[in-house]
N, C-alpha and C positions, 0 to 999 in steps of 0.2 A: 587544527581544530580536532577534538577527540569525537568519538562516535556518540557519546552521551550529549555533548553540546550540539551536534548536527541535528538532533531531534528537537531541540528547543529553538533553533534558528528558523524563523518563519520563511526565509528565502530559499531554504534548501529542503529537499525531501529526504525522508529517512530511507536508508538502503533496505531493499526488500529482504525479508527473512523467510526462507522456505522451511516449513515444518514437515517432518516426516509423518507418514500415516500413523505410526505407533504413537508419536508424540501427540498428534491430534486426538487419538483415541484416549490417551491418558488425560488430556485437558478436559475432554468431553465427560469422562467418568468422574473427574473431580467436580465438574459443574453439576452433573446429575446427583451426586452425593451431597451436594451443597457444602463442600469442603471450602470452595473459594467462590468469589463473585466474578462476574465477567471482567470488571476493572482489575481485580487482583491477578486473575489469570493472564490478562493482557500485559500487566506491569512485569509479572514474573517471566514471561517469555519474550519481552521486549518487542511486542507487536501491537497494532491498533486494536481497539475494542471491537471494531466492525469484523476483524478477522476471527475473533473468538465467537462473535454472534453467527458468522457464516459457518464455522465448524459445527456449532450447535444446530443450525438449520439443516445443514447437509446430512448430519447424523440422524436427525429426526425423520427427514424425507426418506433417506435410505432405509431406515428401520420400517417405516410404514409400507414402503414399496416391497420389502422382503416379506413382511407379514401378510400383505395382501396376495402375494404370489404363492405362499405356502398354503397347502391344502391338507386336510387330514388324510391318513391312509398312505398306502404305498403309491409312489409316483410312477405313473406309466412312462416308459421310455419314449422319447420323441421319435416319431417315424422319420426314416431317411428315405425320402422319396427318390432321390437320384440312385441310391443303392438298390431300391426295389425295381426301378426301371432297368438298371444295368442287369440284374439277375434275370428279369423277364426276357431281355434281349439275348442273354446267353442261352436261356432255355430254348428260345425260338431258333437260334442259329444252330444249336445242337440237333434239333429235330430236322432241320433242313439238310444238315450234313448226313444224317442217318438215311433220309429219303433219297438223297443223291447217290449214296453208296449202294443202296438196294437197286436203283435204277441202272447204275453202271454195271453192277454184277449181272442183271438180267440181260443187258444189251451185249456185253462182252462175253458173258458165259464163264464157265470154269476152265476153259480151254488152256489158258496160260499157266495153269497150276500143275499140270503134270501129265 
């Protein structure tokens, strides 16, 4: 039985066809430009119409989410709280080491130097 016959046999399911992201984008562009209908796009790519409709829905939702997230002006960099905490800890430990060095020098004196 050939692949084309398999799609018409009600007892067997059509094999899954995975479309690359770039192909999905091209299909979506053709739909937006109204170069093809959903049925024509599905027939051309040998997929179900629901697959084409899903591509269209996902593209629309993704575009709306990206537009909602974009704000005019320069984007502020996201703060890295872990890095800030680590830098604060380094500064605190550096001050502690300096204090301990001063105390050690006062207790032991300069006698060992010469």
